[in-house]
C-alpha positions in Angstrom: -78.2 -48.0 -54.3 -77.3 -44.7 -55.9 -79.4 -43.3 -58.6 -77.7 -43.9 -62.0 -80.2 -42.2 -64.2 -78.1 -39.1 -64.5 -74.9 -41.0 -65.5 -75.2 -40.4 -69.3 -75.7 -36.7 -68.7 -72.8 -36.6 -66.3 -70.5 -38.4 -68.7 -71.4 -36.0 -71.5 -70.7 -32.9 -69.3 -67.4 -34.2 -67.9 -66.3 -35.4 -71.3 -66.6 -31.8 -72.6 -64.5 -30.6 -69.7 -61.9 -33.4 -70.1 -61.5 -32.4 -73.8 -59.6 -29.4 -72.3 -56.7 -31.7 -71.8 -56.0 -31.2 -75.5 -53.9 -28.2 -74.4 -51.3 -30.6 -73.0 -48.6 -32.2 -75.0 -48.7 -35.9 -76.0 -46.1 -36.6 -73.3 -48.1 -34.8 -70.6 -51.3 -36.6 -71.4 -50.1 -39.9 -69.8 -49.5 -38.5 -66.3 -52.7 -36.4 -66.6 -54.7 -39.6 -67.3 -53.2 -41.3 -64.3 -53.9 -38.3 -62.0 -57.5 -38.3 -63.0 -57.9 -42.1 -62.8 -58.5 -42.5 -66.5 -57.1 -45.6 -68.4 -53.8 -45.0 -70.3 -53.8 -44.7 -74.1 -50.4 -44.8 -75.9 -49.2 -42.0 -78.1 -49.3 -44.1 -81.2 -53.1 -44.5 -80.8 -53.6 -41.3 -82.7 -54.2 -37.5 -82.1 -54.4 -36.0 -78.7 -58.2 -35.7 -79.2 -58.4 -39.4 -80.0 -56.4 -40.4 -77.0 -58.5 -38.3 -74.7 -61.8 -39.6 -76.1 -60.6 -43.2 -75.9 -59.3 -42.9 -72.4 -62.4 -41.2 -71.0 -64.7 -43.5 -72.9 -63.1 -46.5 -71.1 -63.8 -45.1 -67.6 -66.3 -47.6 -66.0 -69.6 -46.1 -64.8 -68.7 -47.1 -61.2 -65.5 -45.0 -61.4 -67.0 -42.0 -63.2 -68.0 -40.1 -60.0 -64.4 -40.3 -58.6 -63.0 -39.2 -61.9 -65.4 -36.4 -62.0 -64.3 -35.1 -58.6 -60.7 -35.1 -59.7 -61.6 -33.3 -62.9 -63.4 -30.5 -60.8 -60.3 -30.2 -58.6 -57.8 -29.9 -61.4 -56.8 -26.3 -61.9 -55.8 -26.4 -65.6 -59.2 -27.5 -66.8 -61.5 -24.6 -67.5 -65.0 -25.3 -66.1 -67.6 -22.5 -66.4 -69.6 -21.8 -63.2 -72.8 -23.1 -64.9 -71.2 -26.3 -66.1 -69.7 -26.9 -62.6 -73.1 -26.3 -61.1 -74.8 -28.9 -63.4 -72.0 -31.4 -62.8 -72.2 -31.0 -59.1 -76.0 -31.5 -59.1 -75.7 -34.7 -61.1 -72.9 -36.0 -58.9 -74.7 -35.1 -55.6 -78.0 -36.6 -56.8 -76.4 -40.0 -56.8 -76.2 -39.9 -53.0 -80.0 -39.9 -52.6 -80.1 -36.5 -50.8 -82.7 -35.8 -48.1 -85.9 -34.1 -49.5 -86.5 -30.6 -48.4 -89.9 -29.3 -49.6 -90.2 -25.9 -51.1 -92.6 -24.8 -48.5 -90.1 -25.6 -45.7 -87.4 -23.8 -47.6 -89.4 -20.6 -47.9 -90.7 -20.7 -44.3 -87.2 -21.1 -42.8 -85.9 -18.3 -45.1 -88.6 -16.0 -43.8 -87.6 -16.9 -40.2 -83.9 -16.1 -40.7 -82.4 -12.7 -39.9 -80.1 -11.8 -42.7 -77.8 -9.3 -40.9 -77.0 -12.1 -38.4 -75.8 -14.4 -41.1 -73.7 -11.7 -42.9 -71.6 -10.3 -40.1 -68.5 -11.5 -41.8 -68.8 -10.5 -45.4 -65.8 -12.4 -46.9 -66.8 -15.6 -45.3 -70.4 -15.3 -46.4 -69.5 -14.5 -49.9 -67.1 -17.5 -50.0 -70.1 -19.7 -49.2 -72.2 -18.1 -51.9 -69.4 -18.4 -54.5 -68.9 -22.1 -53.6 -72.6 -23.1 -54.0 -74.2 -20.6 -56.3 -73.5 -18.9 -59.6 -72.6 -15.4 -58.4 -70.5 -14.3 -61.4 -73.1 -14.7 -64.1 -75.5 -11.9 -65.2 -77.8 -10.8 -62.4 -81.6 -10.6 -62.6 -81.4 -7.1 -64.2 -79.8 -8.2 -67.5 -79.8 -4.7 -69.0 -77.8 -3.0 -66.2 -74.1 -2.3 -66.5 -71.8 -1.8 -63.6 -70.2 1.7 -64.0 -71.1 1.4 -67.7 -68.4 -1.3 -68.2 -69.9 -4.8 -67.8 -73.2 -6.5 -66.9 -74.2 -6.5 -63.3 -73.7 -9.9 -61.7 -75.6 -11.6 -58.9 -72.5 -11.0 -56.7 -72.8 -7.3 -57.5 -76.5 -7.3 -56.4 -75.6 -9.1 -53.1 -72.9 -6.5 -52.5 -75.4 -3.7 -53.1 -78.5 -4.9 -51.4 -77.1 -7.0 -48.6 -73.9 -5.2 -47.5 -73.9 -1.6 -48.7 -77.6 -1.1 -48.1 -78.5 -3.6 -45.3 -82.2 -4.1 -45.0 -83.0 -3.8 -48.7 -83.1 -7.6 -49.0 -84.5 -10.1 -46.5 -83.2 -13.6 -46.2 -86.2 -14.7 -48.3 -85.2 -12.2 -51.1 -81.6 -13.5 -51.1 -82.7 -17.1 -51.2 -85.0 -16.2 -54.1 -82.3 -14.5 -56.1 -79.8 -17.3 -55.5 -82.4 -19.8 -56.9 -82.3 -21.7 -53.6 -86.1 -22.4 -53.6 -85.7 -24.3 -56.9 -82.3 -25.9 -56.3 -81.7 -29.6 -55.9 -82.0 -31.0 -52.4 -78.3 -31.7 -52.1 -77.3 -28.2 -52.9 -79.8 -26.7 -50.5 -78.7 -29.0 -47.7 -75.1 -27.9 -48.2 -76.2 -24.3 -48.2 -77.9 -24.7 -44.8 -75.0 -26.6 -43.4 -72.7 -23.8 -44.6 -74.9 -21.1 -43.1 -74.6 -22.5 -39.6 -70.9 -23.5 -39.9 -67.9 -21.9 -38.2 -66.8 -20.8 -41.7 -69.6 -18.3 -41.7 -70.7 -17.7 -38.1 -67.9 -17.1 -35.6 -70.3 -17.2 -32.6 -71.3 -20.6 -31.1 -74.5 -19.3 -29.6 -75.5 -17.8 -32.9 -74.7 -21.1 -34.7 -77.0 -23.0 -32.3 -79.7 -20.3 -32.5 -79.7 -20.3 -36.3 -79.8 -24.1 -36.5 -82.7 -24.1 -34.0 -84.6 -21.6 -36.1 -84.1 -23.6 -39.2 -85.0 -26.9 -37.5 -88.4 -25.6 -36.5 -89.3 -25.6 -40.2 -87.3 -28.7 -41.2 -88.6 -31.2 -38.7 -92.1 -31.5 -40.1 -90.4 -32.7 -43.3 -88.5 -35.4 -41.3 -85.0 -33.8 -41.4 -83.0 -31.5 -39.1 -79.6 -29.9 -38.6 -77.9 -31.9 -35.9 -74.5 -31.4 -34.3 -72.4 -34.3 -35.5 -69.0 -33.2 -34.4 -66.9 -30.1 -33.8 -64.7 -27.8 -36.0 -61.8 -26.4 -34.0 -64.1 -26.0 -31.0 -67.2 -24.8 -32.8 -70.2 -27.2 -33.3 -70.4 -28.9 -36.7 -74.0 -29.4 -38.0 -75.1 -31.9 -40.6 -78.5 -32.4 -42.1 -79.8 -35.8 -41.0 -83.2 -37.6 -41.2 -85.2 -37.7 -38.0 -87.7 -40.4 -39.0 -85.0 -43.2 -39.0 -84.1 -43.2 -35.4 -87.5 -42.4 -33.8 -85.9 -42.1 -30.4 -85.1 -45.8 -30.3 -81.7 -47.1 -29.4 -80.6 -50.7 -29.5 -80.4 -52.3 -26.1 -79.2 -55.8 -26.8 -77.8 -57.1 -30.1 -77.8 -60.9 -30.2 -75.7 -62.1 -33.1 -73.2 -64.6 -34.5 -75.2 -67.7 -33.7 -77.0 -70.3 -35.8 -78.9 -71.7 -32.9 -81.9 -70.2 -31.2 -80.8 -68.7 -27.9 -82.4 -69.7 -24.6 -83.1 -66.3 -23.1 -84.6 -65.1 -19.8 -85.0 -61.7 -18.3 -82.8 -60.9 -15.3 -84.8 -57.7 -15.0 -87.9 -57.1 -17.2 -88.0 -53.5 -16.0 -84.5 -52.8 -17.3 -84.7 -55.2 -20.3 -81.6 -57.0 -19.0 -81.3 -60.5 -20.5 -79.1 -63.5 -20.0 -78.4 -66.7 -21.9 -79.4 -69.6 -19.6 -78.5 -72.7 -21.6 -75.6 -74.0 -23.6 -72.2 -72.3 -24.1 -72.6 -68.5 -23.7 -69.7 -68.1 -26.2 -71.9 -69.6 -28.9 -74.3 -66.7 -28.6 -72.9 -63.1 -28.6 -74.8 -60.3 -26.9 -73.5 -56.7 -27.5 -75.1 -54.7 -24.7 -73.2 -51.4 -24.8 -74.6 -48.1 -26.0 -74.5 -47.5 -29.7 -72.7 -44.2 -30.5 -74.2 -41.5 -32.6 -72.0 -42.3 -35.5 -73.1 -46.0 -35.4 -71.5 -49.2 -34.4 -67.9 -49.3 -35.8 -65.4 -52.1 -35.8 -63.4 -50.1 -33.2 -66.3 -50.3 -30.8 -66.8 -54.0 -31.4 -63.1 -54.7 -31.0 -63.0 -52.7 -27.7 -66.0 -54.7 -26.4 -64.4 -58.0 -27.3 -61.1 -57.1 -25.8 -62.7 -56.0 -22.5 -65.1 -58.9 -22.2 -62.7 -61.6 -23.3 -59.8 -60.1 -21.3 -57.3 -59.9 -24.1 -54.1 -58.0 -23.3 -53.3 -57.5 -27.0 -55.6 -55.5 -29.1 -54.3 -57.2 -32.2 -55.0 -60.6 -30.7 -58.5 -59.5 -29.8 -59.2 -58.4 -33.4 -58.0 -61.8 -34.8 -60.0 -63.7 -32.3 -63.2 -61.7 -33.0 -62.8 -62.0 -36.7 -62.5 -65.8 -36.6 -65.4 -66.0 -34.1 -67.7 -64.1 -36.5 -66.5 -66.1 -39.5 -67.4 -69.4 -37.7 -70.9 -68.2 -37.2 -71.7 -68.1 -41.0 -73.7 -70.9 -42.5 -71.4 -73.6 -43.9 -73.6 -74.1 -47.0 -73.7 -70.4 -48.0 -70.7 -69.4 -50.1 -72.5 -66.1 -50.8 -72.7 -65.1 -47.2 -69.2 -66.1 -46.5 -67.9 -64.2 -49.5 -69.8 -61.1 -48.6 -68.3 -61.1 -45.1 -64.8 -61.7 -46.4 -64.8 -59.1 -49.2 -66.4 -56.5 -46.9 -63.3 -56.8 -44.6 -60.9 -57.0 -47.5 -62.2 -53.9 -49.2 -62.4 -51.7 -46.1 -59.2 -53.0 -44.4 -57.2 -51.7 -42.6 -59.5 -49.1 -41.1 -61.4 -49.9 -37.9 -63.4 -46.7 -38.3 -66.0 -48.3 -40.6 -69.3 -49.8 -39.7 -69.2 -53.2 -38.1 -70.8 -56.0 -40.2 -72.8 -58.1 -37.7 -73.6 -61.6 -39.0 -76.6 -63.8 -38.1 -78.5 -61.2 -36.0 -81.6 -62.1 -34.1 -84.4 -59.7 -34.9 -87.3 -61.5 -33.3 -87.3 -64.0 -30.5 -90.3 -66.0 -29.3 -90.1 -68.7 -26.7 -92.8 -70.6 -28.6 -92.2 -72.3 -31.9 -93.8 -71.2 -35.2 -96.1 -74.2 -35.0 -97.2 -73.3 -31.5 -97.7 -69.6 -32.3 -99.6 -70.2 -35.5 -100.7 -67.3 -37.6 -99.3 -64.8 -35.1 -95.8 -66.1 -35.5 -93.1 -63.6 -36.3 -92.1 -63.8 -40.0 -88.3 -63.5 -39.7 -86.1 -64.6 -36.8 -82.7 -63.7 -38.0 -81.0 -61.3 -40.4 -78.0 -62.4 -42.5 -76.1 -59.1 -41.8 -76.9 -55.9 -39.9 -75.2 -52.5 -40.1 -76.0 -49.9 -37.4 -75.1 -46.6 -39.2 -75.0 -43.0 -38.0 -78.1 -41.3 -36.5 -79.9 -44.6 -35.8 -80.0 -45.8 -39.4 -80.3 -49.6 -39.7 -79.3 -51.5 -42.8 -80.0 -55.2 -43.4 -78.1 -57.2 -46.0 -79.7 -60.5 -47.1 -78.2 -63.2 -49.3 -80.9 -65.1 -51.0 -80.3 -68.7 -52.0 -82.9 -70.9 -53.7 -84.3 -72.0 -50.3 -85.9 -68.5 -50.0 -88.4 -69.3 -52.8 -88.3 -73.0 -53.5 -88.9 -76.3 -51.7 -87.8 -79.9 -52.3 -84.1 -78.8 -52.2 -84.7 -76.2 -55.0 -86.7 -78.3 -57.3 -90.1 -76.8 -56.9 -91.0 -73.1 -56.8 -92.7 -72.1 -53.5 -94.8 -69.0 -53.8 -95.8 -69.1 -50.1 -92.1 -68.9 -49.1 -91.6 -65.9 -51.5 -94.7 -64.2 -50.1 -93.5 -64.7 -46.5 -90.1 -63.2 -47.5 -91.6 -60.0 -49.1 -94.0 -59.7 -46.2 -91.1 -59.8 -43.7 -89.3 -57.1 -45.8 -92.4 -54.9 -45.5 -92.4 -55.4 -41.8 -88.7 -54.4 -41.6 -89.2 -51.3 -43.6 -92.1 -50.2 -41.4 -89.8 -50.7 -38.4 -87.4 -48.3 -40.2 -84.8 -50.8 -41.4 -83.5 -50.6 -45.0 -83.2 -54.0 -46.7 -80.8 -54.8 -49.5 -80.9 -58.2 -51.1 -78.3 -60.1 -53.0 -78.8 -63.2 -55.1 -76.6 -66.0 -53.9 -75.1 -66.5 -57.4 -73.9 -62.8 -57.4 -71.6 -63.7 -54.5 -70.9 -67.3 -55.1 -67.4 -66.6 -56.5 -65.1 -64.5 -54.5 -64.0 -62.4 -57.5 -67.6 -61.6 -58.4 -68.3 -60.7 -54.8 -65.3 -58.4 -54.8 -66.3 -56.6 -58.0 -69.9 -56.2 -56.8 -69.1 -54.8 -53.3 -66.4 -52.5 -54.6 -69.2 -50.6 -56.3 -72.0 -51.3 -53.8 -70.2 -50.3 -50.5 -69.2 -46.7 -51.6 -72.7 -46.2 -52.9 -74.2 -47.5 -49.7 -72.0 -45.3 -47.5 -72.8 -42.2 -49.6 -76.5 -43.0 -49.4 -76.5 -43.1 -45.6 -73.8 -40.5 -45.1 -71.2 -42.8 -43.6 -67.7 -41.6 -43.2 -65.8 -44.7 -44.3 -62.6 -44.0 -42.5 -59.1 -44.1 -44.0 -59.2 -47.0 -46.4 -57.5 -47.4 -49.7 -58.9 -49.1 -52.8 -55.3 -50.3 -53.5 -55.9 -53.2 -51.2 -58.9 -54.5 -53.3 -56.7 -56.8 -55.4 -55.8 -58.9 -52.4 -57.3 -62.4 -52.7 -58.1 -62.9 -49.0 -58.4 -60.7 -45.9 -55.7 -60.6 -43.2 -57.3 -60.9 -39.8 -54.4 -59.2 -38.2 -55.6 -55.8 -39.5 -59.2 -56.2 -38.5 
């Protein structure tokens, strides 16, 4: 989940900026509140200051980041560069940014050739202005520009990078910007900007620069990887390297509550087949997982092709109902998680597919036969295959996870087995998130919880969630025709 430790500081800073709405009239405050996503407060509530404070004070913590983004985008609210900088750092820190050690930062800065990065002055300065405080006083606080005003950092960049190329190295520039001490999220955005088509108008130079940077990033478990294109130019994103470890899923066995009877058609190619029972009772997804993860659009296409549906809409309906039937009948929590996941993210198909009842381990022998060497967990409640090989497990824990005798007696052995299985998953590079069954037992509670959890989860793992609208969140049940 996102880090909430900076939320009080964020609220304080944004509250100071929002106070600038006091320049509006009483009549203008209502529309301004609505545009920012702040609750309405009627004119009769008191002074403009009182209305602003009451409205902002009622913004829930879960909605504060979105309100903050709107505040920063609003042109009539004065935000000093230093305040904007602090707000951005607090906001970005919620997304659990990838760690980039100071040693890696300095080594990659020493390896960069500054004249190559600054061929297009205006573009380079736009990047600096967006991420760094270039208009404040520069390092030489006593200097005046033409005897008129203090020299700014932007003035120093103009002098030592552009007018006198060679005076500063890339390491000097990074040092003056404060890049070595900056937060991980800001530094990551800076690197992505340096190799973007907004700054470099040469694809070969983009790739060369990204390669130079990656030499020093990879030992820290991150790299700049091409994740798309920008008007024909490569688009690079900082991603973790440790999470995919070169492994790609080959067969995903899911949506079944019975143990599959499996045999290898070819052990060399890892080709499997289900040899007993109805094959439709056990689903096996055997297509390649795209770089951006397994999305509903991929699962829908697979279902339509393998089940020979002429209509894409009918294929979506059928798959939705098939997955719903695979959920345990005695777990309202699992069912509500599945239903509200679809409800909140509908109608987009460009979001991660939520796979229920996924077989992680399979052993032809029983636990009794295998003894101490038995695998600890057979199935996962839900699996998300996210961009760049990231794997997220969602588990709904009922009392059967830590009790016996139908919930009457605590069972420490069961609990120990559960946490041991979690450790095993983490070592295999899965991220596990657990929900208590009672959190999801009621559909309204599940909806409230997931409306906060899913955006936080997608930010944490850098998932583009497609074109969905929160306006659909008030619906009481999902409509399978839009799945």
